[in-house]
N, C-alpha and C positions, 0 to 999 in steps of 0.2 A: 615107702610106697609112692607111686606116681600121684601127683596132685594136678589133675587135668585143668585146662582152661576151657570154659564154656563160652562160645562165641554165639551171640544171639543176633540172627539176621532179622531185618525188618524191611524197610524200603530201600534196601541196598543189596539187591540180588545179583551180586557179582563176586569174583575172587580177586580181580585186579583193582588196585587203589581202594582197598578195603582196610582202613586203619585198624579196626578192631581185630580182624583176622591177622593183619601184619603184626600187631602187638602180641597176639597169641603165639605166633611163630617165634618172635624174639624171646618170649618167656621161657621157651624150651621144654615145655611139657606136652603130653598128648592133648589133642584138641577135640572138643565136643562141639559140633555144629548143630544149631537148632533153629527152627522157624516156628513161631507161635502164632496161630491164627486166632486172634482175639477180637471178637465183635460184641462182647458182653460186658466188658469193664465200663464203668460209668464214664460218659462223655465220649466214648469211642464211636465214631460214625460207621455203620456197616457199609461195605463196599457196594457199588452199583453193579449191575449185571455185566457190563463190558469189562470193568476192571477185575471182576471175579474170573472172567474168562482168561484175561491176560495173566493174572496171578497164577492160575493153574499151570499154564505153559511155561511161565518164567521160573517157577519152582522146579519144574521138571528139568529145565535146562541147567539151573543151578546145581541140582543134585548130580547131574552128569559131570559138570565141571569139577565139583568136589570129589566125585568118585575117581576121576582121572588123576587126582592127587592123593588118593588113598584115604579120603575122608568120606563120611556118611552124613547126609542131612537127616536129622531126626525131626519129625513133624509132630507137633502137639497142638491141640485145640482147647481153648478155655481162657479164663482170666489170666493175664500175663503174670501178675504177682504170684498167684498160686502155682502156676506152671513152672516158673523159674525157681521158686522155692523147692518144689518137688524134684526138679532136675538137679539142683544143687545137692539135695539129700541123697539122691541116687548115685551121683558121680563123685561125691566128696570133692567137688571142684575147689581149687585154691584161688581161682580168679574167674570173674565173669565180665566179659567185655562186650560192648555194643556201640553203635554209632548213633549220634544224637538225633532226636526228633524235636519239632518246634511248636506243635499244637499244645494248648494248655493241658488238656486231659492226658496226653502222652507224656508231657514233662512231669506231671504230678505222679503218674504211675512209675516212671523211671526213677524219680527221686525217692519214692517210697521203697522200691526194690533195692536201690543203692544203699539207702540207710540201713535196711534190714540185713543186707549181706555184710556190710562193713561192721555191724554190731556183732556178727559171727566171726569176724577176723578175716573175711574174704576180701581179696583185692578186686573191688568192683569199680570199673572205670567206663566212662563214655568218651567218645572221640568225635572230632570235627571231620565230617565226611561228605555231607550231601548239599551243602551250600558253600559258595566261595568265601563269604564273609559272615561270621557269626552275627546274628541280629543284635546281640547285647554288646557288640564292640563298636557300633556306629551310632553316633548321635549328633544333633545339631550343635551349633555354638552355644545354645541356651541349655544344653544338656537334655534335650527332648528327642523322641524318636522322629525320624524324617517322615513327613506326610506328603511330600511332593517328590516325584521320581527324579527329575533332572538334578537337583542338588544331591539327592541320595546317590545317584550314579557317579557324580563328580567325586563324592567322598570315597566311593569304592575305588575309583581309578587312582585316587591320591594315596590310598592305603598301600601297605606292603603287598607286593605281588603274590598271588595265590601260590601255594606250595606246588611242587612237581608231583605227579601221580606216583603212587607206590607200586612196586611190582607184585604180581601174583606169586603165591608160594609154589615152589616146585614139588613134584612127587618125591624127589630125593630128600628134600628138606623135611617134609611131613613124615616120611619113613623114619628118618633119624630121630624124630620126636616120639616115636612109638606107635605110629599108625593112626587109624581112624577112631571112631567114637562108639560104634554100636555093633550089633550082630547082623546088620544088613537087612533089618526089617523095614527100612524106609524104602523109597521108590527106586533107588539104585543099590546095587549090591555092596559097594563100598568096602573099605578096609575094616577090620574088626579089632577090638581090644577087650579088656576085661569088664568094661562098663555094661555091655549087653543091654542097651536101652531099647525099650519098646517104642515103636513109632506108629503114628497113625498112617493109614494109607490115603494118599491124596484123593483118590476117587471118592472116598467116603465123605469128603468135605462138600461134595456136590457143587463145585464151583462152575461146572460147565452146564449150559442149558440143554435139556433133553426133550421135554414135551411142552412146547415145541422147541426144536433146535433152530434158533434164529441166528446162529453164529457163522453161517456159511460165508457171508461177506467178510467177516473178520479173518477167517481162515484163508480166504483168497488174498487178503491184503497184507497180512502180518505174519512174521515168524518171530515170536518173542524169544528172549534170551541174550546173554552177553555176547556170544559170537556174532549173532545177527546184528546186534547193536553196533559193534565195531565195523562190520561190513558196511552198514548204512552210513556210518560216520565217514569212512574212507571214500565212499561214493559221493557224498555231499561235498566233501572238501575238494575233490577233483572236478566235479561237474556242476555242482550247485552254487558254491560259494563265489566263484568269479563273477557271476551275473546276478548275485543275490539281491542287490539293491534295485536293479532294474526289473526283475521278474517276480519278486516275492509277493506282490499284490495281485498277480494274475492267476486266478484259480485253475485255469486250464493247463498251466505249465507246472511241471514237477520241480519247482524251484526252492521250496522250503525244505528245511532239514528233515522233517518227520522224525525228529528225535525226542519229542516231548514225552511219549509213553516210556521211552528208554530212561529218561531222567525221572519220571514219576516213580518207576519201580527200582531205580538205582542200578539198572543194567550198565549204565554209563554214569560216571561222576562228572560234576561240573568242572572239576580240575582237569579231567581228561579232555573235555571239550576245549577249555581255555588254552591248554598247551598244544592241542592239535591244530589250532588255527594259526596260520602265519599272519601275525598281527598287521603286517604291512600289505597284505594281499587285498585286492579289490573286494569289497563286501564285508571284510573282517570286522570293521568297527560297527557296522549295522547289525551284523549277526550277534556280536558280543553284547550289544545293547539289548537285544532280545533276551539273551541270557541274564542280563542285568534286570530286566523286567520280572523274571522269575525270582531273582534275589529279592527284589522289592516286595513281591508277594509274601515271601517268607518273613521278611522284616515286619510287615504289617501283621501277619498272623501271630507272630511272637508277641508284639506289643499290644495288639488289639484282637484278642482271641475270639471275640464274638463276630468277627467279620463275616462268617458264613450265615449268620442268622439275624443280625441287627444292622440297620442303616448306620454307616459311619458318620454321616452328617445327620445330626439329630433333627434338623428341620424337616427331613423326609419322613419322620414319623407321622406327619400330618398330611402326607400325599394321598389324594383321593383315588386309590387304585380301583379299577373296575372289578366287579365280582365275576370270576371266570365261570363259564358254562362248559360242560363236557364237549359240546359241539365245537365251540371256539378253540378250546385247548387242543382237542384232537386234530383239528385241521392244521394247526401250527405244528404239532408234533409229527404228523404224518406227511407234511409237505403238500398240503392241499389248500393253501391260502389263496391261490389265484395270483400270487405274485411270483413270477418264475424264478428270480434269483434266490428269494427266501426258500421256496420249495426245493430248489436244487440243493441248497445247503442242508436242509433238514433231511433230505433223502440220502445225501452223501453221508451224513452222520449215522443214520440208521444202518446203512449198508456197510460202511467201513470202520465205524467207531471213531472217526475224526471228522472235522470240518475245517476247510481252509480258513485261516485266521481272518482275512478280510471279510469272508462271508459270515463268520461267527458274529462279527460286530453288526453286520446288516440284519441277520436273523434275530439277534438279541434286541437291537433297537426296534425292530418291528413289533416284538412282543411287548416291550415295556412302554413304548411311546405310541405306536399306531394302534395297538390293542389295549393299552393302559393296564396291562397285567403286571402284578408284583414281580420284581426281579427274582425273588426267591423261588417262584414257580419255574422259571427258566433254569435257574441254577440247579434245582433238583432234577430236572429232565436231563441236563447235561451230565450231572453226576452219575446218572444211571446208564447213559448211553455212550459216553466218551471213554475210550481206552486210556486216555491221558488225564482222566478226572483227578484233579489234584486239590487237596484241601485248602491250599493257599491261592493258587492261580485261578481256580474256577470261581471262587467267591470274589476275589479282587476284581477280576475282569467283568463279572456281572455288575458289580457295584460301579465300576468305571463307566460302563455303558449307560446304566440307569441314572447316573449323576449323583448317586448317594454316597460315593466313596470319597476318601480324603483327597485323592489325586484324580478327580473325576473329570471326564469330558463335560463341557458345559451342557446343561440339560437341554438347552434349546438347539443343540446339534442333533438333528434327527437324520439318520441315514436314509436317503431316498433310494430304494432298491432299483428303480428304473434308471436313474442317473448312474448309480454304481455299476449296473450291468453294461451300460453304454461305454463307460470308461474302462472297466477291467475285464469285460467279456464281450467285446464289441462284435465279434462274429458269432456269438452264441454257442461256442464249443462246449463250455462248461454246462450251460443250461441244457443243451441238447443231450448231453450224456445222461443226465439224471431226470430231466423232465421232457422226454421226447414228444409228448402230446401237447406241449405248450403251443398256443396259437391255433389249435384245432378245436372243433366244436365240443369235444369231450372234456376239454380243460375247464375247470370251474371259473366263474367270475370272481374278481377280487373280493375278499372279505370286507374290505373297507376302502374308501377313497383316500389315497395317500395324502392329498392336500388337506382335506377336511380333518382327517384323524391327526395330522401333524398339528393343526391349529387347536384341536381339543387338548392335545398334550401340553401345548404352550399355555393354554388357559388353566389347566390343572396345576402347572408349575407355579402360577401366580399364588396359589394357596400356600405352597412351600415358602415362597418369598415373603408372603404376608405373615407367616408364622415366625 
């Protein structure tokens, strides 16, 4: 009897350069593809609204890619350990393969599942797929995790070069293995086999907003899925990369890669990005350094798993954060602070699900330094509204701006939104797109005086220094 291979998709919603899927093909048995929507296991953080929207459409695209190869994506919702155990029992799978995750809760779940499967004699394996360098392979000369980016990135560049991307399986190859995995009850008709697995219907997960439907701007801005990700990569390599270093800080120019949500959901792998870049091309080193910043975030998440909830610098436990009021918080969230560059960024975020990186730093600095609000408040808002909300990068970047992280910007570096606007949006193109009423009588007065609030932040920092 056939002994199928169960391939468990997670943050790797692609068919190319998917080591778990590739290994399943090499094993030579029918393949069962499954995605488990787990927001109930201990320690798993529920997705925000924007990432739920993206997940719905990315799963739809993945189902179509698998269907084109004679495979069906089975959808299940619930605690991953119970769901995988149930699927194993239903399929009599001889192997269960997945690509690794790096958060502590995820690692503990995966380790428990692997141990249980191996005790039953199942070939349970995880694969290196979603970071260039495994966090547990890099350490300082003292045998400690890196806590500063520059030496970390030097160590990455000195390590063996990242492997080349793996090919996607062909329909012919899958057919030779015995076809797909279910009776077609997932979202695409797919190929069938004797497994006849029941599948949830994606619409029943209610990932999309309905009352109200606030996702119009996301639909206008993005097309999730692996094909769209590769199309954007090709466009960036030909049009954005040559002038990347010169233009990347100008928010009115489409100079950044806009690949972050593709990496977040694994529609592209970092290996595909690494080998797509002509390393001698103008802008290549700067762009790859940004990819390295993502690597550093996962390195920190692996070694310091509370990065999303606790100050990495313990001295910041004594920081005298202000008590937020609904009025103050809502004005920042809605882009009504009276500071045009901050408001433009916050409105871009709400409309499109992203914010230009330079403006992210400005908007975050305004919250934690000019308004003296805890960085975790901002991190939570970005988690809910960013389509690229990433458990490693989102937390690390907020701690970096706040000054509480291990590789933090000096606390006394307070971004001045007015000076930043003069330097990076000198003709007001970006501000006018999102805050057309700026400079008119209907635009609100600034919430705070930038100079006075900066000094309050520096005075508050003396409490940290004193501790």
